[in-house]
C-alpha positions as CSV (number, residue, x, y, z in Angstrom):
1,M,-0.2,0.2,0.0
2,N,1.2,3.4,-0.7
3,R,2.3,6.1,1.8
4,W,-0.5,8.4,1.2
5,L,-3.2,6.0,1.7
6,S,-1.3,4.6,4.6
7,T,-0.9,7.7,6.4
8,V,-4.7,8.9,5.6
9,L,-6.1,5.5,7.2
10,A,-3.5,5.2,10.3
11,G,-3.7,9.2,10.9
12,G,-7.7,9.4,10.6
13,C,-7.9,6.4,13.1
14,A,-5.3,8.0,15.3
15,L,-7.5,11.4,15.2
16,A,-10.9,10.0,15.7
17,Q,-9.2,8.0,18.9
18,A,-7.6,10.9,20.4
19,T,-10.8,12.6,20.0
20,L,-12.8,10.4,21.8
21,L,-10.2,9.8,24.4
22,F,-9.5,13.4,25.5
23,V,-12.8,15.4,23.8
24,L,-15.7,12.8,24.7
25,H,-15.4,13.0,28.5
26,P,-15.5,16.9,28.8
27,L,-19.0,17.0,26.3
28,V,-20.3,14.7,28.6
29,L,-19.9,16.3,31.9
30,F,-21.2,19.5,30.0
31,E,-24.3,17.9,28.7
32,A,-24.7,16.4,32.4
33,G,-24.9,20.0,33.8
34,G,-21.2,21.0,33.8
35,G,-20.3,19.1,37.1
36,A,-17.5,17.2,38.2
37,S,-19.4,14.0,38.4
38,R,-21.9,12.8,35.9
39,P,-24.8,10.2,36.5
40,A,-24.0,6.6,36.0
41,D,-26.6,6.1,33.0
42,A,-24.2,8.8,31.3
43,D,-21.6,6.2,30.6
44,V,-21.2,5.6,26.7
45,R,-21.6,2.1,25.9
46,V,-21.4,0.2,22.2
47,L,-22.4,-3.5,22.0
48,G,-21.9,-3.6,25.5
49,L,-18.2,-2.2,25.3
50,S,-17.6,0.7,27.3
51,F,-16.1,3.9,25.7
52,D,-15.7,5.6,29.2
53,G,-13.6,3.7,30.9
54,F,-10.2,4.5,29.1
55,M,-11.4,8.1,28.5
56,V,-9.0,11.3,30.2
57,K,-10.5,11.8,33.1
58,D,-7.8,13.6,35.6
59,T,-4.9,15.3,34.0
60,G,-3.7,16.3,37.6
61,H,-1.1,13.5,37.1
62,L,0.9,11.8,34.7
63,G,-1.1,8.4,35.0
64,G,-4.2,10.0,33.9
65,W,-3.3,11.2,30.5
66,V,0.1,9.3,29.4
67,P,-1.4,5.6,28.7
68,Q,-3.8,7.2,26.3
69,L,-1.4,9.3,24.5
70,V,1.0,6.6,24.5
71,F,-2.1,4.4,23.1
72,V,-3.0,6.5,20.2
73,V,0.8,7.2,19.0
74,L,1.6,3.4,19.1
75,S,-1.2,2.0,17.6
76,A,-1.0,4.9,14.9
77,V,2.7,3.8,14.0
78,L,2.0,0.0,14.2
79,M,-1.1,0.6,12.1
80,Y,0.8,2.7,9.3
81,T,3.7,-0.2,9.6
82,V,1.0,-2.8,8.8
83,L,-0.6,-1.2,6.0
84,R,2.3,-0.4,4.4
85,A,3.3,-3.6,4.3
86,A,0.4,-4.7,2.4
87,P,0.7,-6.0,-1.2
88,D,-1.8,-3.5,-2.3
89,A,-4.9,-1.7,-1.3
90,R,-7.4,-4.5,-1.4
91,P,-8.8,-5.2,2.3
92,R,-7.4,-8.6,3.2
93,I,-8.7,-10.6,6.5
94,R,-4.9,-10.9,7.1
95,T,-4.1,-7.2,7.0
96,V,-7.1,-6.7,9.3
97,L,-6.1,-9.0,12.0
98,E,-2.6,-7.4,12.0
99,L,-4.5,-4.2,12.5
100,F,-6.3,-5.5,15.2
101,G,-3.0,-7.4,16.9
102,A,-1.5,-4.1,16.7
103,M,-4.5,-2.1,18.6
104,L,-4.5,-5.0,21.1
105,F,-0.8,-4.5,21.5
106,A,-1.3,-0.9,22.1
107,A,-3.9,-1.1,24.6
108,G,-1.7,-3.6,26.3
109,I,1.0,-1.3,27.0
110,A,-1.4,1.1,28.1
111,E,-3.0,-1.1,30.8
112,L,1.0,-1.6,31.9
113,L,1.6,1.7,32.1
114,S,-1.8,2.4,34.0
115,L,-0.9,0.5,36.6
116,A,2.9,1.8,36.8
117,M,2.0,5.2,36.8
118,D,-0.8,5.5,39.2
119,P,0.4,7.6,42.5
120,A,-2.4,5.8,44.5
121,R,-1.1,1.9,44.1
122,R,2.6,1.3,43.6
123,P,2.6,-2.4,43.0
124,S,5.1,-4.7,45.0
125,G,5.1,-7.1,41.9
126,L,3.4,-8.3,38.9
127,T,1.1,-10.4,41.1
128,Y,-2.6,-11.2,40.7
129,T,-3.5,-9.6,43.8
130,D,-2.3,-6.5,42.8
131,W,-4.3,-6.7,39.4
132,F,-7.4,-7.3,41.2
133,V,-7.2,-4.4,43.8
134,Y,-6.1,-2.2,41.0
135,L,-9.2,-2.7,38.8
136,Q,-11.5,-3.1,41.6
137,L,-10.7,0.1,43.0
138,K,-10.9,1.9,39.5
139,Q,-14.0,-0.5,38.0
140,E,-12.4,-0.5,34.7
141,W,-12.0,-4.2,33.7
142,A,-10.2,-4.1,30.4
143,A,-10.9,-0.7,29.8
144,P,-7.9,0.0,27.0
145,V,-9.0,-3.7,25.5
146,Q,-12.6,-2.9,24.8
147,F,-11.3,1.0,23.5
148,A,-9.4,-1.0,21.0
149,L,-11.8,-3.4,19.9
150,L,-14.6,-0.6,19.6
151,T,-12.2,1.9,17.7
152,G,-10.3,-0.6,15.5
153,W,-13.5,-0.5,12.9
154,V,-12.7,3.3,12.4
155,V,-10.0,2.3,9.7
156,L,-12.2,0.0,7.8
157,P,-15.2,2.0,6.3
158,P,-13.0,4.4,4.3
159,W,-10.5,1.7,3.3
160,A,-13.1,-0.3,1.8
161,A,-14.6,2.6,0.1
162,M,-11.5,3.9,-1.6
163,W,-11.2,0.3,-2.7
164,L,-14.9,0.3,-4.1
165,L,-14.0,3.6,-6.0
166,R,-10.3,2.7,-6.9
167,R,-11.7,2.9,-10.6
168,L,-12.6,6.8,-10.5
169,P,-9.5,8.8,-12.0
170,T,-9.0,10.9,-8.8
171,V,-9.1,7.9,-6.6
172,R,-6.9,5.5,-8.9
173,E,-4.1,8.6,-8.4
174,L,-4.4,8.3,-4.9
175,V,-4.5,4.8,-4.2
176,G,-2.5,3.6,-7.5
177,E,0.1,1.3,-6.8
178,T,3.9,2.4,-7.9
179,A,7.2,1.2,-7.8
180,D,8.1,3.0,-4.6
181,G,4.5,2.9,-3.3
182,C,4.0,-0.4,-2.5
183,G,4.9,-1.4,0.8
184,G,8.2,-3.4,0.9
185,S,8.7,-3.6,-2.9
186,T,11.9,-1.6,-2.8
187,E,13.9,-3.7,-0.7
188,P,15.8,-6.4,-2.5
189,E,14.6,-10.3,-2.0
190,P,16.8,-12.1,-0.1
191,V,17.3,-15.7,-0.2
192,P,14.6,-17.7,1.3
193,V,15.6,-18.7,4.8
194,L,12.7,-21.7,5.1
195,A,11.8,-23.3,1.8
196,A,10.6,-26.8,2.7
197,A,7.6,-27.8,5.0
198,R,10.2,-29.2,7.4
199,E,12.0,-26.2,7.9
200,H,8.6,-24.3,8.7
201,R,7.9,-26.8,11.0
202,D,11.0,-25.8,13.0
203,A,10.3,-22.2,13.2
204,I,6.9,-22.9,14.5
205,F,7.7,-25.1,17.2
206,A,10.1,-23.1,18.2
207,G,8.0,-20.2,18.6
208,L,5.5,-22.7,20.7
209,I,8.3,-23.8,23.2
210,P,7.7,-20.3,25.4
211,V,4.0,-20.5,25.6
212,V,4.2,-24.4,26.4
213,L,6.6,-23.8,28.9
214,L,4.6,-21.2,30.4
215,A,1.5,-23.4,30.3
216,V,3.6,-26.4,32.2
217,A,4.4,-23.7,35.1
218,G,0.9,-22.3,35.2
219,G,-0.7,-19.3,36.5
220,P,-2.8,-18.3,39.3
221,V,-5.7,-20.7,40.3
222,L,-8.4,-20.2,37.8
223,R,-11.4,-19.5,40.2
224,H,-14.4,-21.5,39.1
225,T,-17.3,-23.4,40.6
226,N,-16.3,-26.8,39.5
227,V,-14.7,-27.8,42.5
228,R,-15.1,-30.4,44.8
229,Q,-17.5,-30.0,48.0
230,L,-17.7,-30.9,51.6
231,K,-19.6,-33.5,52.6
232,Q,-21.5,-31.4,55.6
233,A,-22.7,-28.7,53.1
234,S,-24.2,-29.0,49.7
235,I,-22.2,-25.6,48.8
236,T,-19.3,-25.2,46.6
237,F,-16.3,-23.6,48.4
238,D,-13.6,-21.1,47.0
239,P,-10.4,-23.4,46.3
240,D,-8.1,-20.9,48.1
241,L,-10.6,-20.9,51.1
242,W,-10.5,-24.9,51.2
243,L,-7.5,-26.4,50.2
244,P,-5.4,-23.2,49.5
245,Y,-3.0,-23.6,46.6
246,H,0.6,-21.8,46.5
247,P,2.4,-21.7,43.3
248,P,6.0,-21.8,43.2
249,A,7.3,-17.9,44.3
250,L,8.4,-17.2,41.0
251,V,5.1,-17.8,39.3
252,D,3.1,-16.2,42.2
253,E,5.3,-12.9,41.6
254,W,4.7,-13.1,37.6
255,S,1.1,-14.1,38.4
256,G,-0.5,-10.9,37.3
257,V,0.8,-11.4,33.5
258,L,0.0,-14.9,33.1
259,Y,-2.9,-16.3,31.6
260,P,-4.8,-18.3,34.3
261,A,-6.5,-20.7,31.8
262,L,-3.3,-21.7,30.4
263,R,-2.6,-24.6,32.8
264,M,-2.0,-28.1,31.8
265,R,-1.6,-29.7,35.4
266,P,-4.8,-30.5,37.6
267,L,-5.3,-29.0,40.6
268,K,-6.3,-30.8,44.1
269,T,-9.4,-29.0,44.3
270,E,-10.9,-28.9,40.8
271,N,-13.4,-31.6,39.2
272,I,-12.4,-33.6,36.0
273,G,-14.8,-31.4,34.5
274,G,-13.0,-28.0,35.3
275,W,-9.5,-29.3,34.5
276,L,-10.9,-30.7,31.0
277,G,-12.2,-27.1,30.5
278,T,-9.0,-25.8,31.3
279,L,-6.9,-28.1,29.0
280,V,-9.3,-27.4,26.1
281,I,-8.3,-24.0,26.3
282,C,-4.8,-24.2,26.5
283,V,-5.1,-26.7,23.6
284,V,-7.0,-23.6,21.5
285,L,-4.7,-21.3,22.4
286,L,-1.5,-23.4,21.1
287,A,-3.5,-24.5,18.1
288,V,-4.5,-20.7,17.0
289,L,-0.6,-19.4,17.9
290,A,0.7,-22.8,15.5
291,A,-1.8,-21.4,12.6
292,A,-1.0,-17.9,13.1
293,L,3.0,-18.9,13.3
294,R,2.8,-20.9,10.2
295,A,1.3,-18.0,8.3
296,V,4.3,-15.9,9.7
297,A,6.4,-18.4,8.2
298,A,5.0,-18.8,4.9
299,R,5.3,-15.1,3.9
300,M,8.8,-14.2,5.9
301,A,10.5,-13.9,2.7
302,G,12.2,-10.4,2.4
303,K,11.3,-9.6,5.9
304,R,13.2,-7.9,8.5
305,P,13.8,-9.4,11.7
306,L,12.4,-6.7,13.8
307,R,8.9,-7.2,11.7
308,L,8.9,-10.9,12.4
309,L,9.1,-10.3,15.8
310,M,6.2,-8.0,16.2
311,E,4.1,-10.2,13.7
312,C,4.9,-13.2,15.9
313,W,4.0,-10.8,19.3
314,C,0.5,-9.6,17.7
315,A,0.2,-13.4,16.9
316,T,0.6,-14.5,20.5
317,L,-1.8,-11.6,21.3
318,L,-4.5,-12.9,18.7
319,A,-4.7,-16.6,20.1
320,A,-4.9,-15.3,23.8
321,M,-7.9,-13.3,22.8
322,V,-9.3,-16.2,21.0
323,A,-8.6,-18.6,24.0
324,A,-10.3,-16.0,25.9
325,V,-13.6,-15.8,24.1
326,V,-13.5,-19.7,24.1
327,E,-13.1,-19.6,27.9
328,I,-16.3,-17.5,27.9
329,C,-18.2,-19.9,25.7
330,L,-17.2,-23.0,27.5
331,L,-16.1,-22.4,31.1
332,N,-19.4,-20.5,31.3
333,G,-21.3,-23.9,30.8
334,V,-18.6,-26.3,32.6
335,A,-17.5,-24.2,35.3
336,P,-18.0,-20.4,35.7
337,R,-15.5,-18.1,36.4
338,I,-15.5,-16.3,40.0
339,T,-14.8,-12.7,39.6
340,P,-14.2,-10.1,42.1
341,G,-16.8,-7.2,42.3
342,L,-19.3,-6.3,39.3
343,A,-16.7,-7.3,36.5
344,H,-18.2,-9.2,33.6
345,P,-16.4,-12.2,32.9
346,F,-15.4,-11.5,29.3
347,D,-13.9,-8.1,30.8
348,A,-11.5,-10.2,33.1
349,A,-10.6,-12.7,30.6
350,S,-10.0,-9.9,27.9
351,A,-8.1,-8.1,30.1
352,D,-5.8,-11.6,31.3
353,A,-5.3,-12.1,27.6
354,V,-4.2,-9.2,26.6
355,R,-1.8,-8.5,29.7
356,F,-0.3,-12.1,28.7
357,G,0.2,-11.7,25.3
358,T,1.7,-8.1,25.6
359,V,4.3,-9.2,28.2
360,W,5.1,-12.5,26.8
361,G,4.5,-12.3,23.0
362,W,8.3,-11.3,22.5
363,A,9.3,-14.9,24.0
364,T,7.5,-16.5,21.1
365,G,9.1,-13.8,18.5
366,V,12.5,-14.3,19.8
367,A,12.2,-18.0,19.7
368,F,10.7,-18.2,16.3
369,L,13.6,-15.8,14.7
370,G,16.2,-17.7,16.5
371,A,14.9,-20.7,14.8
372,V,15.1,-18.8,11.3
373,L,18.6,-17.6,11.7
374,V,19.9,-20.9,12.8
375,R,18.6,-22.7,9.9
376,G,19.7,-19.9,7.7
377,R,23.2,-20.2,9.4
378,R,23.1,-23.9,8.2
379,Q,22.3,-23.5,4.9
380,H,24.9,-20.6,3.9
381,P,28.1,-22.9,4.4
382,T,26.2,-25.7,2.7
383,E,25.5,-23.5,-0.4
384,S,29.0,-21.9,-0.4
385,S,30.3,-25.5,-0.3
386,V,28.2,-26.6,-3.3
387,G,29.5,-23.8,-5.1
388,E,32.8,-24.2,-4.5
389,G,32.8,-27.9,-5.4
390,Q,31.0,-27.2,-8.7
391,L,33.8,-24.4,-9.6
392,S,36.2,-26.9,-8.9
393,H,34.9,-29.4,-11.2
394,V,34.9,-26.9,-13.8
395,E,38.4,-26.0,-13.7
């Protein structure tokens, strides 16, 4: 896609996001009477997702507006990079998924910044208790994620309109592809690193290793109701109150950025149905991540290492979001999740998924890229030795 169209689409979406984040809340306050607070029914929601949670409401400290600014700038830069790398101006499902992956990555960074810069609460570590208390006090579960899911569609209508009107002379001049306008067309094509299916599988399996290790280590207890009951009563007890589970110190310290359903081992207190539900979610996450890495490996020729790293990072985010959706659909029937406060199960699951993908997606990219580089170093000496043998034969 050419520079002009990429700039217009990414800049237009960023402008719309900045307007909603920095201008909408004062307008709502003005409509509500100009006070410092407004009634609860004035909350702006679309399809059950809230615009209100991520708005800039307090500019008195950096934590009140810096995460929103970082979200707008980072999402605009990543969107422009994704659009520039598109082969042409035609809307494709792959490019749309990459755009939403970039949005979710920016939302994850903003959520991490919001806790780190909150003057009222300085976390002692990335524990699950810190996130629960912080989000319960603010009553803003997955606010950056909801905002990203809602505003990610802003770029699609103008993009589709330009593609449908591409035959008009004026639009053709603006979106027409040229030698220097197509993303990535000016870069020289290097020698393909992974040419065979076996080599593709090596890179995919390497990218899955970090997520598998995290699944073996396990996150905090996924608090659900499918646990064994005491004989003296007919009610279900919270697993932590009945038979407390204490994960290893390192797992507990990083539990706030571990996806709870990514757990391969059963707990002592849960029934077989609850554990099978978490196991299915774990398999879904790994299967979706493997499919996404396969798509990355199939089109990796000529891409820079940094872009491959970011694509694997976004693939981890998207796989975690798919797992969160499956968790809500599956565990609500098998083992409903216990969430603190008034948090909706989807809000809690999506927040866990995005935090997990944002913090650990780099590991998937590094492992994938490491396999690619190792395979490339093994191939180059072989190719050079074959060329030297042919040259000596000719002499």
